N, C-alpha and C positions, 0 to 999 in steps of 0.2 A: 469440429465448429467448423465445419466445410470452411475451408480461411484456407484458399492454395495460397503452396512455396508462395509464391515470385510475388501475390500481395505481400507473405508475410516481409518478406526482404524488402519491401517498399513499407511496410512502416517501420522496420528498419535504418534504416540508410534516409529516413524523413522525409521521403516522396509521397507519400500519402498516407491520408491518417486513417481509421481504426470508424466506423459507421459509433453511435451511440448504443444500436444492437450486436454487435459482434466489443463493445464494453460491458458491455454490461456478460456477456457470455465469457471472456477474460474470466474479470471481475471472478464468474461465476463460480470458473476453476478453478482457480486459486487461494476461494473464498477471504476474498482483499474486498473495500473500499476503495468506490471508483475511485478516492482522495489520493490512496495510497499505488493506488494503481498510475494514476497519472500520476508520482511526485510531488505533491502541498501535498503530503501529510506523513510524517513515524511510523502514525500510529494501522497496524492494517485492515484493522475492526473498530467498527462505531464505537461496542463496546471498548476497546479498544482502547481507541481516543478520549474514551469518558473518563482513562485513568490517568490522563494529563490535566481536566479541567480541577478546579479548586477556584469553586465562588468566584469563575468570570476573571481567576489573574486570568493577566498575554504569557505564557511560561517561554523567556530564550530559546534561540534555534538552541543552544549548548545544551540546558538544561534539558530541552528532548530531549537529545544527544545521549544528558545521564540513563537521564531515566531507563530508554530504547538499551542503551549496559546492560544500565539493571535488570527489569523484565528478563532480558534471551537472557541474565544468568540464573536466574532464581528458574526458569523455566530449564533452562540442560541442567542446574543438583538436582529440582521436581522428574527428575525425567530417569535419575540415574538411578 
């Protein structure tokens, strides 16, 4: 991504914020959405976020955490 170690350190210490271009590269590299990368969603991808949609119903944070736990458990079982 052509990011210096000092820049990464500044991002980690909240001394500097990455540009949108860098955020895009990081999200693409890890295969996640911007919302997940920035901590505003537990859904890693837009498709995964659709799983939390229920006809416009807003899920509570606790419900979303439970759903994420179930999804992770199912993924682990399928991987075996």
